[in-house]
C-alpha positions as CSV (number, residue, x, y, z in Angstrom):
1,M,0.0,-0.3,0.2
2,A,1.4,3.6,-1.1
3,D,1.7,6.3,1.7
4,S,-0.8,8.3,0.1
5,D,-2.9,5.8,0.2
6,R,-2.7,5.1,4.4
7,P,-5.1,7.4,6.9
8,A,-3.3,10.5,7.7
9,E,-3.2,9.1,11.2
10,E,-1.9,6.1,10.1
11,R,1.3,8.0,8.6
12,S,2.1,10.3,11.7
13,A,2.1,7.7,14.0
14,A,4.8,5.7,11.6
15,A,6.5,8.9,11.4
16,S,6.9,9.1,15.3
17,I,8.3,5.1,15.2
18,S,12.0,5.4,15.4
19,P,13.2,3.1,12.9
20,A,15.1,1.3,15.0
21,K,12.4,0.1,17.1
22,K,9.6,-0.4,14.1
23,S,9.3,-4.0,14.1
24,P,8.9,-5.6,10.6
25,E,5.1,-6.5,9.1
26,I,3.6,-7.7,6.6
27,T,0.3,-6.5,5.1
28,S,-3.1,-8.5,4.4
29,S,-4.5,-7.9,1.3
30,R,-7.7,-9.1,2.4
31,S,-8.1,-7.7,6.1
32,R,-5.2,-5.0,5.4
33,R,-4.0,-5.4,8.7
34,P,-0.2,-5.7,9.3
35,I,0.2,-8.9,10.2
36,P,4.0,-9.4,12.5
37,L,6.8,-11.1,10.7
38,R,7.3,-13.6,13.6
39,Q,3.6,-14.6,13.4
40,L,5.1,-14.8,9.6
41,L,7.6,-16.8,11.0
42,A,5.7,-19.4,12.7
43,I,3.7,-19.6,10.1
44,L,6.4,-20.6,7.4
45,A,8.0,-22.7,10.1
46,A,4.6,-25.0,10.5
47,S,4.7,-25.3,6.7
48,D,8.3,-26.6,6.2
49,T,7.7,-28.8,8.8
50,T,4.3,-30.4,7.1
51,I,5.9,-30.8,3.9
52,Y,9.2,-32.2,5.4
53,R,6.4,-35.0,6.9
54,L,4.9,-35.1,3.3
55,N,8.6,-35.5,1.5
56,K,8.7,-38.6,4.6
57,L,5.4,-40.1,3.9
58,L,6.3,-40.4,0.1
59,S,9.7,-41.2,0.5
60,T,8.7,-44.9,0.5
61,S,6.5,-47.1,-2.1
62,S,4.1,-48.0,1.0
63,G,3.6,-44.3,1.9
64,Q,3.2,-43.4,-1.8
65,E,0.6,-46.2,-1.9
66,T,-1.5,-45.1,1.8
67,A,-1.1,-41.7,0.0
68,L,-2.5,-42.3,-3.2
69,A,-5.2,-44.7,-2.0
70,T,-6.7,-42.1,0.7
71,I,-7.2,-39.8,-2.1
72,E,-8.8,-42.0,-4.2
73,Y,-11.4,-43.0,-1.8
74,V,-11.9,-38.9,-0.3
75,A,-12.3,-37.8,-3.9
76,Q,-14.7,-41.1,-4.3
77,I,-16.5,-40.6,-0.9
78,L,-17.1,-36.2,-1.6
79,H,-18.6,-37.0,-5.1
80,H,-21.0,-39.9,-3.9
81,F,-22.0,-36.7,-0.6
82,L,-22.4,-34.2,-3.8
83,T,-24.7,-36.4,-5.1
84,S,-26.8,-37.6,-3.1
85,T,-29.9,-36.7,-1.9
86,P,-30.4,-35.2,1.1
87,W,-27.3,-33.0,-0.5
88,T,-29.7,-32.6,-3.2
89,A,-32.3,-31.5,-1.3
90,I,-30.5,-29.3,0.9
91,R,-29.0,-27.0,-2.2
92,A,-32.7,-27.7,-3.8
93,R,-33.8,-25.3,-0.6
94,L,-31.3,-22.7,-0.5
95,E,-31.9,-22.1,-4.2
96,Q,-36.0,-21.6,-3.1
97,L,-34.7,-18.8,-0.2
98,N,-32.4,-17.4,-3.1
99,L,-35.7,-16.8,-4.7
100,S,-36.6,-13.8,-2.5
101,R,-33.6,-12.0,-2.6
102,A,-32.1,-9.8,-5.6
103,F,-31.4,-10.8,-8.7
104,S,-28.3,-10.8,-8.7
105,N,-27.9,-12.7,-5.5
106,R,-30.0,-15.3,-7.2
107,S,-27.2,-14.7,-10.4
108,G,-24.8,-15.7,-7.6
109,A,-26.7,-19.0,-6.3
110,D,-26.6,-20.0,-10.0
111,A,-23.5,-19.1,-10.8
112,T,-22.7,-20.9,-7.2
113,S,-24.4,-24.2,-8.4
114,T,-22.9,-24.5,-11.9
115,S,-19.5,-24.2,-10.5
116,T,-20.6,-27.0,-7.7
117,S,-21.8,-29.4,-10.6
118,T,-18.8,-28.5,-12.7
119,A,-16.7,-29.9,-9.4
120,K,-18.5,-32.8,-9.3
121,P,-17.1,-34.8,-12.1
122,R,-13.9,-33.8,-11.7
123,L,-13.6,-35.0,-8.2
124,L,-14.9,-38.9,-9.6
125,A,-11.7,-37.8,-13.0
126,L,-9.0,-37.3,-10.1
127,S,-10.7,-40.6,-8.4
128,S,-9.8,-42.5,-12.1
129,L,-6.5,-40.6,-12.7
130,I,-4.9,-41.9,-9.0
131,S,-6.7,-45.3,-9.9
132,E,-4.5,-45.8,-12.8
133,T,-2.0,-44.1,-11.0
134,R,-1.6,-47.7,-8.9
135,Y,-2.3,-49.6,-11.4
136,N,1.1,-48.1,-13.2
137,I,3.0,-48.7,-9.8
138,R,1.5,-52.1,-9.1
139,L,3.6,-53.4,-12.8
140,F,6.6,-53.9,-10.4
141,G,4.4,-55.7,-7.4
142,L,6.0,-58.7,-8.5
143,I,9.5,-57.9,-7.6
144,P,8.8,-57.3,-3.8
145,L,5.8,-60.2,-3.7
146,W,9.1,-62.3,-4.6
147,M,11.2,-60.9,-2.5
148,W,8.5,-61.0,0.5
149,G,8.7,-65.3,-1.0
150,S,12.4,-65.1,-1.5
151,N,12.8,-64.3,2.9
152,T,9.9,-66.3,4.2
153,I,12.0,-69.6,3.0
154,K,14.9,-68.1,4.4
155,S,14.2,-67.7,7.5
156,P,10.7,-69.5,8.4
157,P,8.0,-68.0,10.8
158,S,9.4,-70.8,13.8
159,D,5.1,-72.4,13.6
160,R,4.6,-74.3,10.7
161,L,1.1,-73.8,10.2
162,V,2.1,-69.9,10.0
163,R,4.9,-71.1,7.9
164,S,2.8,-72.4,5.4
165,L,-0.2,-69.7,5.4
166,T,2.7,-67.3,4.8
167,L,3.7,-69.7,1.8
168,L,0.4,-69.6,0.4
169,Q,-0.3,-66.2,0.5
170,V,2.9,-65.3,-1.8
171,V,1.5,-67.8,-4.0
172,V,-1.7,-66.2,-4.1
173,N,-0.5,-62.4,-4.1
174,M,1.7,-63.3,-6.8
175,L,-1.5,-64.6,-9.2
176,Y,-3.4,-61.7,-8.6
177,Q,-0.6,-59.2,-9.2
178,A,0.2,-61.2,-12.2
179,L,-3.9,-61.6,-13.6
180,E,-4.7,-57.7,-12.9
181,N,-1.0,-56.5,-14.9
182,V,-2.2,-58.9,-18.0
183,A,-5.1,-57.2,-17.9
184,Y,-3.9,-53.9,-17.1
185,L,-2.0,-54.3,-20.4
186,A,-4.4,-56.1,-22.7
187,S,-6.4,-52.6,-21.9
188,K,-3.8,-50.3,-23.2
189,G,-3.0,-52.7,-26.0
190,I,0.4,-53.9,-25.2
191,V,-0.9,-57.2,-24.6
192,S,-2.6,-59.1,-27.7
193,K,-6.2,-59.0,-26.6
194,R,-6.6,-61.9,-28.3
195,F,-4.6,-63.9,-26.3
196,V,-6.6,-62.5,-23.5
197,D,-10.0,-63.0,-24.9
198,R,-8.8,-66.4,-25.2
199,Y,-9.0,-67.6,-22.0
200,G,-12.3,-65.2,-21.4
201,G,-11.9,-61.2,-21.6
202,I,-10.2,-58.2,-19.9
203,D,-13.1,-58.5,-17.3
204,K,-12.7,-62.0,-16.8
205,W,-8.7,-61.5,-15.7
206,Y,-9.8,-58.6,-13.3
207,L,-12.7,-61.0,-11.9
208,W,-9.8,-63.9,-11.2
209,S,-7.1,-61.5,-9.7
210,T,-9.5,-59.5,-7.3
211,R,-10.5,-63.7,-6.4
212,M,-6.7,-64.0,-5.6
213,W,-7.1,-61.2,-3.5
214,F,-10.0,-62.4,-1.5
215,G,-7.8,-65.7,-0.8
216,H,-5.0,-64.1,0.6
217,I,-7.9,-61.9,2.7
218,I,-9.0,-66.1,3.8
219,L,-5.4,-67.2,4.5
220,Q,-5.1,-63.7,6.9
221,F,-8.1,-64.8,9.0
222,V,-6.6,-68.6,9.6
223,K,-3.0,-67.1,10.0
224,L,-4.3,-63.7,12.5
225,W,-6.1,-66.9,14.1
226,R,-3.1,-69.1,14.6
227,Q,-1.2,-66.0,15.9
228,H,-3.4,-65.6,18.9
229,V,-3.4,-69.2,19.7
230,L,0.3,-68.8,19.5
231,R,-0.1,-65.7,21.8
232,K,-1.8,-67.1,24.4
233,E,0.2,-70.7,24.9
234,K,3.3,-68.1,25.1
235,E,1.3,-65.9,27.9
236,E,0.9,-69.1,29.6
237,E,4.3,-70.4,29.5
238,K,5.5,-67.4,30.5
239,G,8.0,-67.9,33.6
240,T,9.0,-64.8,36.3
241,D,11.6,-63.1,34.8
242,A,13.5,-60.1,35.6
243,Q,11.6,-56.5,36.0
244,V,13.3,-54.7,33.1
245,D,12.9,-58.1,30.9
246,K,9.4,-58.4,31.9
247,E,8.7,-54.5,30.8
248,A,10.0,-55.5,27.3
249,A,8.6,-57.6,27.0
250,D,5.2,-56.2,28.2
251,N,6.4,-53.2,25.1
252,A,6.6,-56.2,22.9
253,R,3.8,-57.8,23.4
254,R,1.7,-54.6,23.5
255,R,3.1,-54.0,20.1
256,E,2.1,-57.7,18.7
257,I,-1.2,-56.8,20.3
258,R,-1.9,-53.5,17.8
259,A,-0.7,-54.9,14.6
260,W,-2.8,-57.9,15.8
261,K,-5.8,-56.0,15.8
262,K,-4.9,-53.5,12.9
263,S,-4.8,-56.3,10.3
264,L,-7.5,-57.8,11.7
265,V,-9.8,-54.9,11.3
266,S,-8.4,-53.8,7.8
267,N,-9.2,-57.6,6.7
268,V,-12.9,-57.6,8.1
269,L,-13.5,-54.2,5.9
270,W,-11.5,-55.1,2.6
271,A,-13.4,-59.3,2.4
272,P,-16.9,-58.1,2.0
273,L,-15.5,-55.9,-0.8
274,C,-13.7,-58.6,-2.5
275,L,-16.2,-60.9,-2.0
276,H,-18.2,-58.4,-4.4
277,W,-15.9,-57.8,-6.6
278,S,-15.5,-61.8,-6.6
279,L,-18.6,-62.3,-8.0
280,E,-19.6,-61.4,-11.8
281,K,-23.0,-59.4,-10.7
282,G,-21.4,-58.7,-7.1
283,L,-23.3,-58.3,-3.5
284,G,-25.2,-55.4,-5.0
285,I,-22.5,-53.0,-2.8
286,P,-23.4,-49.7,-3.6
287,G,-20.6,-47.0,-4.9
288,S,-21.0,-44.9,-2.3
289,V,-20.5,-47.8,0.2
290,T,-17.4,-49.2,-1.2
291,S,-15.3,-46.0,-1.3
292,S,-16.2,-45.1,2.7
293,V,-15.4,-48.8,3.5
294,S,-12.3,-48.6,1.5
295,F,-10.7,-45.4,2.8
296,L,-12.2,-46.8,6.1
297,A,-9.6,-50.0,5.7
298,G,-6.5,-47.9,5.1
299,A,-7.2,-45.6,7.6
300,W,-5.5,-47.2,10.6
301,D,-2.3,-47.7,8.5
302,L,-2.8,-43.7,7.0
303,C,-2.7,-42.5,10.7
304,D,0.8,-44.7,11.7
305,S,2.6,-43.5,8.7
306,W,1.6,-39.8,9.8
307,N,2.7,-40.3,12.7
308,V,5.7,-42.5,12.5
309,T,6.9,-39.2,10.2
310,A,6.5,-37.1,13.3
311,L,9.5,-39.1,14.9
312,S,12.8,-38.2,13.6
């Protein structure tokens, strides 16, 4: 703001302040109130911390998947909310109230309504873009699955049943990823569609891919049950150790139980969705429900992943 535009009282007050004692200030164009430099630096420091944590989250493949999945499902949830019957009724009621206002106000309401209606398809476009991005990233998914199987063979779990279940999970996950990759590449014209059509078509390959994922969930339920049994047996056999060892064991036990509950909640939420997607006609679950449940299935992992970024 130029000095000629400032009120006379403000100019005189500013002139009476010594430059050595005057604190630097930033003026907001919206409120035209001076913002102290200290407050501005605090805002920048908080923003820098948030950006640092986001960068740390996105620096790992699991963090990228968590962030992308969250954006995809939240975009779907917002789209279904904006097109839902209750929200449509509320918006219609607000438009009726605007009819009693001046023509200029009605024109503003029409512009807002148009902006909202054009924003809704954009949410689906964003969700579709993120979904395709996740498909592209998962084209390399067989590599970490191979390493999972290799590490399981080299350092197998002590329990025979858990070891067998883990190896079966590796197999069904590799089948899931291979089927999805072929179907996706065929949909892009990279893999011959004639080859895919010979064995049922792209939709059939996607269907069987989801069934392999559902198989992983069933195996995980059995695995969680077995881990629960082993933990109970271990607690019954636990003797009297030193206090330090007891505290360390209790902390390890709490972490183990928390990870177990986290996996259980995720599988309970994913199971009906995978069953729905594994059937040709589905279970009749609407898209608004699938997007909400999908978000909830990964919410715990999202919170844990974000909290980890603040540890260092």
